[in-house]
C-alpha positions in Angstrom: 0.2 0.4 0.0 0.8 3.4 -1.2 1.6 6.0 1.9 -1.3 9.5 0.5 0.8 12.1 -1.3 0.7 15.6 -0.4 1.9 19.1 -2.2 4.9 19.8 -2.4 6.7 22.2 0.3 9.0 23.8 -1.6 9.1 27.0 -2.3 6.8 29.9 -0.4 4.1 28.7 1.7 2.5 32.1 1.1 3.0 32.5 -2.9 1.3 28.8 -2.5 -1.9 30.1 -0.7 -2.2 32.7 -2.4 -2.0 30.4 -5.7 -4.7 28.1 -4.6 -7.1 30.4 -3.4 -6.8 32.7 -7.1 -7.5 28.6 -7.8 -10.7 28.4 -6.0 -12.1 32.0 -8.0 -10.5 30.6 -11.5 -12.2 27.8 -10.9 -15.5 29.4 -11.4 -14.6 32.0 -14.4 -11.7 31.6 -16.0 -12.8 28.8 -19.1 -8.6 27.7 -19.6 -8.5 27.6 -16.0 -11.5 25.4 -15.7 -11.1 23.6 -18.3 -7.3 22.4 -16.4 -9.7 22.3 -13.3 -12.2 19.3 -14.9 -9.5 16.8 -16.1 -8.1 15.3 -12.5 -12.2 15.2 -11.7 -13.4 13.5 -14.2 -11.3 11.0 -13.8 -12.5 10.7 -9.9 -10.4 13.1 -8.3 -10.6 14.5 -5.5 -11.4 18.3 -5.8 -8.3 19.6 -3.7 -6.1 17.9 -6.4 -7.8 19.6 -9.3 -7.1 22.5 -8.1 -4.3 22.2 -6.9 -3.5 21.0 -10.8 -5.6 24.4 -11.9 -3.0 25.7 -9.4 0.0 25.1 -10.5 -0.1 26.3 -14.5 0.1 29.7 -14.7 3.3 29.5 -12.9 5.0 26.1 -14.4 4.1 28.1 -17.9 5.5 32.2 -16.9 8.3 29.7 -16.3 8.4 28.1 -19.3 8.4 31.6 -20.8 10.3 33.2 -19.4 12.9 29.7 -19.7 12.6 30.2 -23.2 13.0 33.9 -24.0 10.0 34.3 -25.6 7.2 36.3 -25.2 3.9 35.6 -23.9 2.0 34.9 -27.2 -1.9 35.3 -24.7 -4.3 32.8 -22.9 -3.5 30.2 -25.3 -0.1 29.3 -23.8 -1.2 27.6 -19.8 -4.1 25.5 -21.8 -0.7 23.9 -24.0 
């Protein structure tokens, strides 16, 4: 039997908290975040797992944009 996985404790707790809280609203109003949120929910995952998945996507996209040295092209990058 495997131990239940948890959200990483790396990074700023305040930033993690703010991203999670922002996802509560974004999952209701932003179509790109809604799509990211729905995928785990459709697979039967708990609500918190879906929220964490949706909260991770924008900072990961921002980091990828920064690392590639490209300019932001709009919302198509968040949903891909």
